N, C-alpha and C positions, 0 to 999 in steps of 0.2 A: 327516402331523404329528399327534401325539397332543395333544389340547387338554383332556383331562380327566385321569383317573387312570391311571397306569401301574403295573403290578406284575409280578413274576416269580415263578414257582414252580420249585423245583428238586426233581427226582425222583432217587432212587437205584435202581440196578438190581442184579442179581445178578452176583457176580464170575464171569468167564469167559463172560459172555453180553453181547453188545453190540448196540445198535440203531443203524440208520443214521439220518441226519437225514431228517425227513419227517413226514407226518401219520400219527398212530397213533390207533386207537380205544381209548378207556378203557372198561372194563366194571367193574361192581360184583362183589363176591365171589360173588353168585349168578348171574352171567352176563348181567345186564341192561346194555344200552348206557347209558353215562353221558355220552358225547360224544366228539368228536374233538379232538385237540390236536397242534400242530406242535412237535416236540421237536428240540433241537439238542444234540449231545454237548457236555459242559462239563467234561471232565476226569474225575478220580476222587477219592474221599474218602480219608481216612487208612488205611482198611482195604483200599483197592484196588478198591472197587466203583465201577462207572461212574456218573457223574452226567449228568443231562440237564436242560436249561433250557427252559422255556416262557415266553415273554414275552407279556403282554397289555396292551391299551390300550383303555380304555372311552371311546369318542368321544362328544362331546356331540351331534353330528349328522353324518350322512354327506352330507346335502344341505341347501341353504337351505330355510327354512320356506316361502318363497314364491318358487319358481324363476322366473327371467325367461322371458317368452314371446316 
């Protein structure tokens, strides 16, 4: 459950080239790694280019501050 902020990024791809659902590495224009993102196909835009969705959830905490012993 997401207890903080949720947001979604939508990426557009090139026509005629499709990505499968899965984890993809993002790189900068000069080839440096920017991070990995899980993309899900999300249809196409008006021009027919494929769209991909990445959903994010910023959790307040993954574990209690004082876990029980």
